[in-house]
All heavy atoms as an XYZ file, in Angstrom:
940
protein
N     202.476    196.733    104.682
C     202.616    198.077    105.282
C     204.090    198.492    105.391
O     204.920    197.684    105.019
C     201.932    198.073    106.634
C     200.379    198.050    106.602
S     199.731    198.794    108.079
C     198.203    199.461    107.470
N     204.322    199.666    105.869
C     205.630    200.293    105.787
C     206.653    199.570    106.796
O     206.378    198.853    107.622
C     205.574    201.638    106.081
N     207.902    199.876    106.437
C     209.011    199.260    107.215
C     209.421    200.145    108.456
O     210.189    199.540    109.311
C     210.221    199.193    106.334
O     210.675    200.499    105.845
N     208.910    201.265    108.614
C     209.220    202.060    109.836
C     207.978    202.942    110.205
O     206.994    203.028    109.490
C     210.450    202.970    109.724
C     210.457    204.027    108.670
O     209.383    204.566    108.426
N     211.546    204.253    107.952
N     207.977    203.511    111.386
C     206.871    204.174    111.921
C     206.544    205.386    111.093
O     205.361    205.664    110.840
C     207.181    204.674    113.307
C     207.148    203.574    114.435
C     207.400    204.067    115.729
C     207.566    203.119    116.868
N     207.795    203.616    118.131
N     207.537    206.126    110.638
C     207.151    207.318    109.761
C     206.411    206.930    108.612
O     205.490    207.610    108.223
C     208.479    208.047    109.475
C     208.256    209.405    108.969
C     209.598    210.160    108.858
N     210.030    210.198    107.736
C     210.737    209.717    106.578
N     211.083    209.457    106.413
N     211.076    209.709    105.467
N     207.024    206.033    107.869
C     206.328    205.518    106.538
C     204.941    204.907    106.798
O     203.989    205.154    106.081
C     207.205    204.540    105.824
C     208.453    205.136    105.234
C     209.327    204.105    104.679
C     208.151    206.255    104.213
N     204.817    204.186    107.996
C     203.587    203.630    108.317
C     202.436    204.780    108.531
O     201.256    204.657    108.087
C     203.695    202.835    109.595
C     202.358    202.086    110.121
C     201.739    201.208    109.010
C     202.688    201.305    111.292
N     202.903    205.755    109.299
C     201.995    206.843    109.456
C     201.558    207.594    108.252
O     200.335    207.939    107.973
C     202.691    207.880    110.471
C     202.681    207.363    111.889
C     203.231    208.500    112.835
C     203.357    207.944    114.282
N     203.981    208.939    115.119
N     202.612    207.673    107.252
C     202.147    208.342    105.964
C     201.262    207.578    105.225
O     200.281    207.901    104.616
C     203.570    208.528    105.182
C     204.278    209.696    105.578
C     205.550    209.910    104.638
C     206.320    211.133    105.154
N     207.453    211.287    104.037
N     201.489    206.184    105.192
C     200.570    205.301    104.549
C     199.128    205.307    105.036
O     198.162    205.340    104.312
C     201.012    203.856    104.507
C     202.206    203.676    103.600
C     202.728    202.190    103.618
O     202.144    201.367    104.348
O     203.735    201.903    102.915
N     198.974    205.355    106.392
C     197.675    205.459    107.062
C     196.964    206.738    106.596
O     195.835    206.740    106.161
C     197.826    205.340    108.541
C     198.249    203.974    108.901
C     196.523    205.688    109.115
C     198.581    203.745    110.358
N     197.731    207.828    106.685
C     197.086    209.115    106.260
C     196.763    209.105    104.742
O     195.774    209.751    104.349
C     198.094    210.329    106.513
C     198.217    210.617    108.122
C     199.170    211.798    108.271
N     199.381    211.962    109.675
C     200.510    211.741    110.272
N     201.615    211.320    109.652
N     200.708    211.994    111.575
N     197.624    208.595    103.958
C     197.301    208.524    102.471
C     196.090    207.650    102.228
O     195.204    208.216    101.359
C     198.527    208.006    101.785
O     199.654    208.814    101.966
C     198.323    207.879    100.278
N     195.939    206.550    102.776
C     194.809    205.682    102.455
C     193.501    206.358    102.982
O     192.552    206.412    102.204
C     195.036    204.388    103.192
C     196.114    203.618    102.551
C     193.695    203.519    103.200
C     196.629    202.346    103.223
N     193.538    206.830    104.194
C     192.331    207.459    104.740
C     191.963    208.765    103.941
O     190.851    209.042    103.684
C     192.425    207.831    106.189
S     192.562    206.349    107.222
N     192.934    209.533    103.589
C     192.783    210.781    102.797
C     192.260    210.463    101.408
O     191.298    211.178    100.947
N     192.627    209.390    100.833
C     192.298    209.070     99.434
C     190.837    208.695     99.484
O     190.085    209.016     98.622
C     193.224    207.980     98.779
N     190.492    207.863    100.446
C     189.111    207.385    100.546
C     188.201    208.556    100.901
O     187.048    208.600    100.340
C     188.998    206.292    101.609
C     189.682    204.943    101.247
C     189.631    204.027    102.363
C     188.874    204.377    100.005
N     188.578    209.507    101.795
C     187.664    210.581    102.061
C     187.516    211.484    100.778
O     186.457    211.956    100.554
C     188.424    211.402    103.182
N     188.601    211.696    100.069
C     188.571    212.295     98.757
C     187.579    211.732     97.851
O     186.761    212.315     97.118
N     187.556    210.401     97.774
C     186.664    209.698     96.879
C     185.173    209.922     97.382
O     184.265    210.111     96.596
C     186.839    208.190     96.983
C     188.100    207.830     96.129
C     187.991    207.986     94.651
O     186.883    207.793     94.100
O     189.091    208.330     94.043
N     185.003    210.005     98.655
C     183.613    210.268     99.187
C     183.206    211.733     98.820
O     182.061    211.889     98.331
C     183.648    210.190    100.751
S     183.763    208.392    101.341
N     184.039    212.613     98.966
C     183.700    214.041     98.571
C     183.511    214.035     97.084
O     182.398    214.704     96.667
C     184.894    214.953     98.953
C     184.624    216.400     98.348
C     184.997    215.155    100.399
N     184.215    213.418     96.283
C     184.015    213.399     94.814
C     182.724    212.793     94.491
O     181.926    213.326     93.663
C     185.230    212.784     94.188
C     185.249    212.722     92.597
C     185.396    214.136     92.096
C     186.255    211.747     92.112
N     182.357    211.778     95.100
C     181.006    210.999     94.803
C     179.907    211.855     95.319
O     178.858    211.949     94.587
C     181.089    209.641     95.556
N     180.098    212.483     96.412
C     178.953    213.343     97.015
C     178.736    214.567     96.019
O     177.514    214.949     95.865
C     179.472    213.876     98.272
C     178.469    214.398     99.187
C     179.010    214.570    100.627
C     179.944    215.694    100.695
N     180.350    216.145    102.047
N     179.665    215.040     95.392
C     179.576    216.223     94.457
C     179.208    215.947     93.056
O     178.567    216.643     92.345
C     180.779    217.119     94.514
C     181.197    217.683     95.956
C     182.553    218.414     95.797
C     180.044    218.559     96.422
N     179.547    214.814     92.515
C     179.412    214.553     91.158
C     178.431    213.410     90.757
O     178.047    213.404     89.633
C     180.859    213.967     90.499
O     181.277    212.852     91.103
N     178.038    212.573     91.686
C     177.050    211.531     91.334
C     175.634    211.922     91.723
O     175.409    212.174     92.945
C     177.408    210.188     92.061
C     178.774    209.701     91.555
C     176.354    209.097     91.771
C     179.259    208.470     92.342
N     174.786    212.064     90.729
C     173.370    212.574     91.018
C     172.648    211.381     91.852
O     172.872    210.151     91.623
C     172.809    212.688     89.652
C     173.620    211.943     88.766
C     174.909    211.834     89.402
N     171.855    211.817     92.770
C     170.955    210.842     93.540
C     171.562    210.272     94.719
O     171.178    209.387     95.374
N     172.821    210.733     95.082
C     173.567    210.205     96.180
C     173.162    211.038     97.488
O     172.927    212.229     97.418
C     175.098    210.570     96.071
C     175.801    210.339     97.286
C     175.668    209.483     95.091
N     173.010    210.249     98.544
C     172.656    210.892     99.849
C     173.888    211.503    100.471
O     174.781    210.703    100.899
C     171.947    209.943    100.847
C     171.624    210.524    102.087
O     171.746    211.773    102.322
N     171.168    209.712    102.960
N     174.052    212.810    100.556
C     175.345    213.386    100.996
C     175.568    213.089    102.510
O     176.741    213.045    102.926
C     175.305    214.851    100.731
C     173.848    215.193    100.447
C     173.242    213.817    100.102
N     174.599    212.875    103.295
C     174.773    212.493    104.700
C     175.372    211.248    104.964
O     176.239    211.069    105.870
C     173.446    212.614    105.445
C     172.839    214.032    105.581
C     173.813    214.874    106.340
O     174.427    214.537    107.333
O     174.036    216.015    105.877
N     175.210    210.242    103.963
C     175.734    208.968    104.174
C     177.249    209.011    104.029
O     178.043    208.414    104.612
C     175.086    207.898    103.211
O     175.360    208.296    101.875
N     177.595    209.895    102.973
C     179.128    210.027    102.718
C     179.774    210.850    103.726
O     180.912    210.648    104.080
C     179.291    210.658    101.313
C     179.202    209.539    100.280
C     178.119    209.409     99.470
C     180.269    208.682     99.973
C     178.114    208.407     98.519
C     180.216    207.698     99.095
C     179.069    207.534     98.297
O     179.069    206.557     97.393
N     179.030    211.839    104.341
C     179.680    212.544    105.553
C     179.856    211.682    106.673
O     180.899    211.780    107.348
C     178.602    213.742    106.004
C     178.451    214.811    104.976
O     179.551    215.070    104.173
N     177.489    215.583    105.005
N     178.920    210.711    106.965
C     179.261    209.720    107.952
C     180.436    208.964    107.758
O     181.274    208.633    108.597
C     177.868    208.882    108.064
C     177.985    207.816    109.163
C     176.670    206.902    109.154
C     176.890    205.582    109.861
N     177.412    204.503    109.026
N     180.605    208.526    106.504
C     181.719    207.697    106.030
C     183.058    208.486    106.235
O     184.048    208.010    106.728
C     181.541    207.139    104.659
C     180.428    206.214    104.672
C     182.919    206.539    104.227
C     179.992    205.723    103.186
N     183.026    209.820    105.949
C     184.103    210.615    106.101
C     184.607    210.666    107.623
O     185.680    210.550    108.069
C     183.861    212.010    105.484
C     183.840    211.871    103.948
C     184.991    213.026    105.868
C     183.478    213.152    103.236
N     183.501    210.907    108.457
C     183.874    210.954    109.871
C     184.330    209.634    110.380
O     185.264    209.673    111.337
C     182.670    211.283    110.686
C     182.166    212.812    110.469
C     180.808    213.082    110.233
C     183.044    213.887    110.556
C     180.421    214.407    109.968
C     182.632    215.190    110.334
C     181.276    215.407    110.078
O     180.932    216.648    109.814
N     183.841    208.605    109.833
C     184.365    207.213    110.291
C     185.827    207.055    109.813
O     186.621    206.521    110.574
C     183.481    206.172    109.679
C     183.796    204.777    110.081
C     182.845    203.667    109.651
O     181.719    204.026    109.184
O     183.260    202.563    109.745
N     186.165    207.543    108.614
C     187.540    207.482    108.134
C     188.459    208.363    109.092
O     189.644    207.842    109.444
C     187.606    208.003    106.728
C     187.197    206.911    105.635
C     187.014    207.772    104.325
C     188.118    205.880    105.531
N     187.964    209.497    109.490
C     188.824    210.265    110.407
C     189.035    209.490    111.722
O     190.196    209.576    112.311
C     188.148    211.616    110.722
N     188.007    208.768    112.167
C     188.170    208.021    113.467
C     189.139    206.864    113.149
O     189.969    206.623    114.063
C     186.769    207.537    113.859
C     186.875    206.738    115.146
O     187.518    207.134    116.096
O     186.482    205.502    115.208
N     189.177    206.196    112.096
C     189.978    205.168    111.769
C     191.439    205.604    111.779
O     192.341    204.999    112.358
C     189.612    204.481    110.422
C     188.273    203.618    110.622
C     190.626    203.469    109.950
C     187.755    203.238    109.229
N     191.584    206.743    111.124
C     192.997    207.334    110.977
C     193.501    207.685    112.290
O     194.621    207.295    112.657
C     192.952    208.552    110.126
C     194.300    209.291    109.987
C     194.205    210.416    109.093
O     193.587    210.317    107.978
N     194.875    211.534    109.376
N     192.666    208.266    113.111
C     193.162    208.727    114.502
C     193.507    207.595    115.312
O     194.494    207.572    115.958
C     192.050    209.637    115.129
C     192.506    210.221    116.374
C     193.545    211.260    116.198
O     193.629    211.949    115.169
O     194.394    211.430    117.142
N     192.661    206.543    115.319
C     192.911    205.337    116.273
C     194.113    204.637    115.637
O     194.888    204.150    116.486
C     191.747    204.540    116.252
O     191.355    203.953    115.000
N     194.234    204.530    114.346
C     195.455    203.723    113.908
C     196.733    204.453    114.076
O     197.732    203.854    114.467
C     195.268    203.546    112.422
N     196.718    205.784    114.022
C     197.938    206.597    114.318
C     198.335    206.564    115.758
O     199.463    206.506    116.084
C     197.728    208.045    113.836
C     197.741    208.320    112.268
C     197.397    209.759    112.103
C     198.986    207.816    111.683
N     197.291    206.402    116.619
C     197.644    206.285    118.027
C     198.238    204.919    118.338
O     198.925    204.808    119.360
C     196.466    206.675    118.974
O     195.518    205.631    118.788
N     197.837    203.964    117.597
C     198.344    202.606    117.896
C     199.808    202.294    117.331
O     200.400    201.378    117.646
C     197.417    201.597    117.359
C     196.063    201.479    118.062
C     195.172    200.508    117.326
C     196.280    201.104    119.480
N     200.263    203.265    116.371
C     201.574    203.111    115.899
C     202.712    203.186    116.845
O     203.630    202.430    116.854
C     201.793    203.963    114.765
C     203.188    204.101    114.201
C     200.975    203.691    113.494
N     202.499    204.183    117.797
C     203.498    204.368    118.795
C     203.300    203.429    119.979
O     202.463    203.849    120.910
C     203.495    205.834    119.293
C     203.968    206.732    118.212
O     204.808    206.412    117.406
N     203.385    207.960    118.052
N     203.858    202.343    120.061
C     203.767    201.456    121.175
C     205.139    201.275    121.827
O     206.136    201.417    121.251
C     203.273    200.067    120.649
C     201.854    200.128    120.192
C     204.052    199.357    119.625
N     205.083    200.951    123.116
C     206.233    200.772    123.822
C     206.299    199.408    124.369
O     205.301    198.805    124.792
C     206.314    201.698    124.996
C     206.526    203.220    124.691
O     207.190    203.436    123.628
O     205.913    204.103    125.370
N     207.535    198.802    124.462
C     207.660    197.531    124.980
C     207.665    197.649    126.580
O     208.395    198.454    127.189
C     209.069    196.891    124.615
C     209.249    195.540    125.058
C     208.400    194.468    124.649
C     210.377    195.119    125.720
C     208.570    193.205    125.047
C     210.564    193.862    126.156
C     209.655    192.851    125.805
N     206.817    196.894    127.232
C     206.592    197.198    128.630
C     207.553    196.614    129.656
O     207.408    196.759    130.847
C     205.242    196.398    128.891
C     205.218    195.361    127.947
C     205.918    195.889    126.663
N     208.700    195.978    129.111
C     209.685    195.445    130.037
C     211.056    195.999    129.805
O     211.231    196.733    128.658
C     209.747    193.967    129.836
C     208.483    193.246    130.204
C     208.438    191.728    130.041
O     209.220    191.279    129.116
N     207.797    191.009    130.789
N     211.847    195.974    130.772
C     213.236    196.510    130.605
C     214.315    195.429    130.417
O     213.881    194.285    130.730
C     213.604    197.300    131.727
O     213.743    196.479    132.872
N     215.439    195.613    129.944
C     216.423    194.620    129.766
C     216.852    193.828    131.113
O     217.211    192.651    131.027
C     217.707    195.373    129.246
C     217.042    196.524    128.573
C     215.933    196.976    129.376
N     216.570    194.547    132.196
C     216.897    193.905    133.449
C     215.965    192.769    133.737
O     216.460    191.847    134.599
C     216.875    194.937    134.632
N     214.915    192.639    133.163
C     213.975    191.564    133.406
C     214.235    190.283    132.673
O     213.643    189.266    132.840
C     212.484    191.956    132.979
N     215.315    190.256    131.832
C     215.683    189.222    131.060
C     217.089    188.657    131.448
O     217.894    189.455    131.938
C     215.687    189.447    129.603
C     214.281    189.712    129.081
C     213.804    191.069    129.144
C     213.459    188.804    128.662
C     212.538    191.339    128.622
C     212.242    189.013    128.151
C     211.743    190.331    128.147
N     217.410    187.403    131.089
C     218.715    186.833    131.436
C     219.909    187.365    130.577
O     220.897    187.413    130.989
C     218.608    185.314    131.338
C     217.654    184.666    132.285
O     217.436    185.295    133.342
O     217.151    183.569    132.031
N     219.434    187.616    129.303
C     220.488    188.104    128.411
C     219.944    189.146    127.492
O     218.778    189.392    127.383
C     221.040    186.929    127.590
O     220.090    186.498    126.697
N     220.846    189.923    126.859
C     220.494    190.948    125.898
C     219.685    190.291    124.702
O     218.709    190.826    124.082
C     221.671    191.638    125.426
C     221.558    192.614    124.350
C     221.243    194.048    124.913
N     221.148    195.010    123.762
C     220.275    195.992    123.857
N     219.489    196.254    124.871
N     220.321    196.805    122.908
N     220.110    189.123    124.287
C     219.470    188.450    123.211
C     218.044    187.915    123.556
O     217.199    188.283    122.719
C     220.290    187.155    122.838
C     219.653    186.427    121.667
C     220.455    185.227    121.292
C     219.870    184.456    120.057
N     218.595    184.580    119.578
N     217.773    187.669    124.693
C     216.421    187.282    125.125
C     215.552    188.496    125.070
O     214.306    188.457    124.741
C     216.510    186.574    126.443
N     216.137    189.588    125.691
C     215.286    190.909    125.631
C     214.979    191.308    124.208
O     213.773    191.624    123.974
C     216.227    191.934    126.324
C     215.587    193.310    126.198
C     214.395    193.692    126.873
C     216.327    194.207    125.287
C     213.962    195.018    126.699
C     215.691    195.474    125.111
C     214.534    195.801    125.823
O     214.045    197.146    125.709
N     215.924    191.294    123.341
C     215.746    191.628    121.958
C     214.805    190.791    121.233
O     213.947    191.253    120.446
C     217.044    191.779    121.182
C     218.042    192.937    121.734
S     217.268    194.504    121.739
C     217.139    194.917    120.061
N     214.895    189.470    121.549
C     213.947    188.594    120.850
C     212.465    188.719    121.329
O     211.551    188.721    120.566
C     214.241    187.050    121.145
C     215.531    186.675    120.340
O     215.910    187.314    119.449
O     216.125    185.648    120.836
N     212.361    188.994    122.622
C     211.010    189.229    123.177
C     210.537    190.591    122.725
O     209.311    190.725    122.319
C     211.047    189.265    124.704
N     211.359    191.575    122.630
C     210.986    192.931    122.140
C     210.488    192.806    120.678
O     209.447    193.421    120.321
C     212.175    193.928    122.326
C     211.821    195.284    121.958
C     212.954    196.249    122.320
N     212.741    197.560    122.084
C     213.092    198.219    121.109
N     213.633    197.584    120.024
N     212.733    199.500    120.893
N     211.286    192.151    119.910
C     210.922    191.977    118.467
C     209.640    191.294    118.304
O     208.688    191.633    117.579
C     211.971    191.115    117.738
C     211.749    190.950    116.321
N     211.900    191.865    115.318
C     211.360    189.749    115.643
C     211.641    191.407    114.127
N     211.215    190.162    114.371
N     209.430    190.202    119.043
C     208.103    189.513    119.025
C     206.938    190.358    119.387
O     205.931    190.232    118.765
C     208.260    188.222    119.868
O     207.040    187.563    119.923
N     207.136    191.094    120.357
C     206.125    191.957    120.887
C     205.735    192.993    119.761
O     204.505    193.266    119.549
C     206.587    192.737    122.119
C     205.548    193.706    122.681
C     204.469    193.234    123.504
C     205.702    195.035    122.455
C     203.524    194.142    124.075
C     204.743    195.958    122.920
C     203.768    195.543    123.701
O     202.856    196.408    124.206
N     206.675    193.765    119.229
C     206.379    194.673    118.189
C     205.721    193.996    116.873
O     204.866    194.546    116.348
C     207.576    195.480    117.773
C     207.913    196.589    118.879
C     209.152    196.482    119.411
C     207.033    197.469    119.200
C     209.530    197.408    120.389
C     207.411    198.483    120.175
C     208.593    198.487    120.763
N     206.277    192.851    116.540
C     205.692    192.125    115.379
C     204.248    191.842    115.666
O     203.471    192.015    114.708
C     206.583    190.888    115.149
C     206.200    190.117    113.962
C     207.091    188.925    113.675
C     206.839    188.245    112.418
N     207.693    187.181    112.117
N     203.918    191.362    116.835
C     202.488    191.020    117.102
C     201.599    192.280    117.145
O     200.432    192.295    116.659
C     202.453    190.277    118.486
C     201.135    189.883    118.869
C     201.037    189.190    120.195
O     201.987    189.100    120.977
N     199.924    188.532    120.528
N     202.178    193.411    117.732
C     201.485    194.597    117.806
C     201.081    195.177    116.465
O     199.971    195.595    116.201
C     202.169    195.646    118.654
N     202.085    195.129    115.547
C     201.856    195.745    114.230
C     201.048    194.742    113.368
O     200.229    195.192    112.511
C     203.263    195.946    113.522
C     203.779    197.255    114.082
C     205.129    197.162    114.728
C     203.165    198.524    114.205
C     205.552    198.293    115.337
C     203.682    199.617    114.747
C     205.008    199.506    115.270
O     205.467    200.569    115.912
N     201.121    193.499    113.591
C     200.207    192.567    112.882
C     198.770    192.742    113.367
O     197.863    192.821    112.458
C     200.554    191.074    113.259
C     199.724    190.033    112.377
C     200.254    188.660    112.685
N     201.602    188.439    112.199
C     202.524    187.873    112.873
N     202.184    187.200    114.072
N     203.686    187.598    112.521
N     198.520    193.002    114.601
C     197.280    193.409    115.081
C     196.759    194.696    114.574
O     195.532    194.868    113.978
C     197.161    193.439    116.626
C     195.844    193.691    117.247
C     195.951    193.712    118.765
C     194.551    194.106    119.346
N     194.711    194.207    120.810
N     197.534    195.731    114.458
C     197.218    196.978    113.851
C     196.872    196.810    112.453
O     195.796    197.444    111.974
C     198.353    198.039    113.998
C     198.250    199.359    113.210
C     197.120    200.051    113.820
C     199.677    200.092    113.358
N     197.702    196.171    111.646
C     197.413    195.932    110.228
C     196.115    195.293    110.002
O     195.309    195.619    109.158
C     198.545    195.164    109.701
C     198.450    194.849    108.191
C     199.552    194.119    107.750
C     199.458    193.717    106.215
N     200.560    192.896    105.664
N     195.825    194.161    110.778
C     194.629    193.414    110.575
C     193.388    194.289    110.985
O     192.312    194.272    110.198
N     193.376    195.031    112.048
C     192.271    195.872    112.434
C     192.021    196.939    111.456
O     190.933    197.206    111.015
C     192.499    196.350    113.872
C     191.332    197.180    114.380
O     190.286    197.003    114.039
N     191.725    198.043    115.300
N     193.125    197.601    110.999
C     192.980    198.687    110.101
C     192.407    198.263    108.724
O     191.501    198.880    108.177
C     194.530    199.314    109.827
C     194.420    200.514    108.860
C     193.992    201.751    109.178
C     194.868    200.322    107.585
C     193.953    202.801    108.303
C     194.898    201.390    106.669
C     194.412    202.617    107.075
N     192.954    197.122    108.262
C     192.501    196.565    106.956
C     191.059    196.242    106.987
O     190.291    196.479    105.960
C     193.302    195.434    106.419
C     194.642    195.854    106.063
O     194.847    197.057    105.582
N     195.622    194.912    105.919
N     190.639    195.548    108.125
C     189.127    195.169    108.243
C     188.278    196.377    108.287
O     187.196    196.331    107.638
C     188.902    194.217    109.350
O     189.195    194.968    110.554
N     188.724    197.357    108.965
C     187.858    198.603    109.059
C     187.736    199.371    107.746
O     186.757    199.846    107.395
C     188.398    199.580    110.171
C     188.181    198.955    111.594
C     188.547    199.882    112.743
N     187.650    200.970    112.781
C     187.844    202.110    113.593
N     188.995    202.136    114.402
N     187.056    202.976    113.646
N     188.981    199.393    107.019
C     188.938    199.940    105.726
C     187.936    199.184    104.762
O     187.254    199.802    104.004
C     190.322    200.014    105.160
C     191.088    201.161    105.949
C     190.302    200.495    103.638
C     190.581    202.557    105.914
N     188.006    197.916    104.771
C     187.123    197.080    103.940
C     185.736    197.418    104.284
O     184.868    197.489    103.344
C     187.502    195.618    104.085
C     188.663    195.120    103.497
C     189.069    193.618    103.888
O     188.234    193.002    104.499
O     190.185    193.273    103.496
N     185.426    197.520    105.520
C     183.938    197.845    105.936
C     183.621    199.242    105.402
O     182.394    199.355    104.909
C     183.922    197.921    107.407
C     184.000    196.577    108.047
O     183.885    195.465    107.269
O     184.214    196.346    109.211
N     184.476    200.121    105.365
C     184.192    201.595    104.813
C     184.000    201.415    103.351
O     183.100    202.065    102.846
C     185.363    202.531    105.192
C     185.249    203.779    104.402
C     185.247    202.828    106.642
N     184.851    200.694    102.635
C     184.655    200.595    101.190
C     183.287    199.917    100.896
O     182.562    200.381     99.951
C     185.854    199.740    100.592
C     185.512    199.436     99.099
C     187.099    200.556    100.637
N     182.915    199.005    101.697
C     181.583    198.321    101.471
C     180.389    199.388    101.630
O     179.428    199.395    101.000
C     181.388    197.081    102.386
C     182.144    195.945    101.997
C     181.983    194.840    102.944
C     182.954    193.695    102.624
N     182.906    192.636    103.612
N     180.625    200.238    102.754
C     179.628    201.305    102.992
C     179.512    202.210    101.743
O     178.468    202.716    101.448
C     179.967    201.980    104.358
C     179.630    201.270    105.553
C     180.000    202.038    106.801
O     179.802    203.167    106.858
O     180.579    201.438    107.731
N     180.757    202.574    101.326
C     180.917    203.507    100.126
C     180.120    202.941     98.970
O     179.287    203.685     98.275
C     182.217    203.850     99.701
C     183.016    204.686    100.760
S     184.702    204.852    100.437
C     184.748    205.604     98.914
N     180.189    201.702     98.651
C     179.542    200.991     97.559
C     178.055    200.940     97.823
O     177.284    201.030     96.882
C     180.170    199.715     97.267
C     181.492    199.806     96.662
O     181.894    200.710     95.971
N     182.401    198.798     96.887
N     177.613    200.638     99.068
C     176.245    200.603     99.454
C     175.548    201.906     99.258
O     174.326    201.922     99.094
C     176.172    199.936    100.770
N     176.247    203.024     99.444
C     175.691    204.246     99.406
C     175.371    204.785     97.975
O     174.777    205.791     97.833
C     176.550    205.332    100.175
N     175.949    204.092     97.059
C     175.745    204.548     95.615
C     174.178    204.147     95.166
O     173.739    203.146     95.579
C     176.634    203.719     94.691
C     178.150    204.204     94.742
C     178.917    203.288     93.885
C     178.279    205.650     94.269
N     173.699    204.949     94.390
C     172.372    204.667     93.896
C     172.415    203.480     92.959
O     173.493    203.223     92.283
C     171.905    205.937     93.191
C     173.027    206.991     93.255
C     174.119    206.384     93.989
N     171.232    202.762     92.701
C     171.210    201.587     91.944
C     171.720    201.914     90.454
O     172.445    201.061     89.794
C     169.891    200.941     91.824
N     171.237    202.962     89.897
C     171.630    203.295     88.532
C     173.174    203.514     88.386
O     173.581    203.151     87.329
C     170.809    204.524     87.918
C     170.967    205.665     88.752
C     169.872    205.839     89.780
O     169.077    205.017     90.054
O     170.001    206.950     90.487
N     173.759    204.149     89.331
C     175.177    204.244     89.291
C     175.905    202.851     89.291
O     176.900    202.730     88.658
C     175.645    205.165     90.419
C     177.102    205.476     90.316
C     177.570    206.217     89.062
O     176.781    207.146     88.479
N     178.590    205.810     88.407
N     175.366    202.117     90.189
C     175.969    200.635     90.366
C     175.908    199.996     88.949
O     176.904    199.313     88.558
C     175.280    199.846     91.451
C     175.551    200.277     92.794
C     174.918    199.445     93.786
C     174.963    200.061     95.125
N     174.204    199.211     96.212
N     174.745    200.104     88.399
C     174.667    199.408     86.949
C     175.512    200.023     86.003
O     176.074    199.329     85.160
C     173.114    199.499     86.560
C     172.193    198.591     87.321
C     172.592    197.118     87.259
O     172.987    196.642     86.166
O     172.454    196.493     88.319
N     175.733    201.323     86.002
C     176.659    201.989     85.068
C     178.026    201.643     85.317
O     178.792    201.367     84.455
C     176.472    203.538     85.212
N     178.427    201.451     86.624
C     179.801    200.920     86.835
C     180.026    199.484     86.422
O     181.100    199.214     85.933
C     179.932    201.073     88.464
C     180.172    202.425     88.926
O     180.227    203.321     88.211
N     180.050    202.555     90.221
N     178.995    198.628     86.522
C     179.014    197.335     86.067
C     179.163    197.201     84.598
O     180.120    196.474     84.063
C     177.912    196.403     86.576
C     177.920    196.035     88.002
C     176.721    195.137     88.343
C     176.652    194.874     89.689
N     175.430    194.068     90.085
N     178.344    197.998     83.879
C     178.446    198.023     82.415
C     179.817    198.622     81.947
O     180.429    198.140     80.916
C     177.321    198.682     81.801
O     177.403    200.049     82.120
N     180.453    199.521     82.611
C     181.564    200.188     82.289
C     182.784    199.214     82.584
O     183.782    199.315     81.759
C     181.848    201.485     82.959
N     182.617    198.402     83.488
C     183.711    197.429     83.780
C     183.652    196.271     82.938
O     184.612    195.400     82.965
C     183.816    197.109     85.356
O     182.642    196.250     85.601
N     182.561    195.999     82.239
C     182.470    194.876     81.309
C     181.866    193.623     81.925
O     181.909    192.538     81.402
N     181.249    193.736     83.085
C     180.645    192.525     83.710
C     179.278    192.361     83.326
O     178.505    193.179     83.137
C     180.767    192.665     85.246
C     182.242    192.538     85.696
C     182.251    192.429     87.264
C     183.679    192.240     87.637
N     183.856    192.288     89.110
C-alpha cells in the first residue's frame, strides 16, 4: 500500500472503483447474470471503501509528556501507526478477496466455462 495517507486514500478509492466498474460491466454485458447480486456487491464495495477511508485517519492517543524522552515517544508512535496500518491493510485485503469471490460466484456457469477455455486451462 501507499507511503502516505493521501496516496493510501487514492489507492483505496481506485481499487473499490475499479471493482465496482467491473460489476457494472458484467451486469450489462454478460447474459444470464442476476443484476441484483452485482448491485449487492457494489453496495458492499461502497461500504468497504467508506470504512477503510475512515480508518486511514488515526491519531496517536498519547502525548510526548507521557514518555521519558522524545525518542521513546517517537518509537511508540511509529509502532502504533505501523500496527494500525497493518491491521487496515489486512482487513481491507481480506474483504476485497471476499468480494472478488462473490463476483466470480455470481457469474453463470456457461460464462465460467468460457473464461476457463479462454485462459487455456
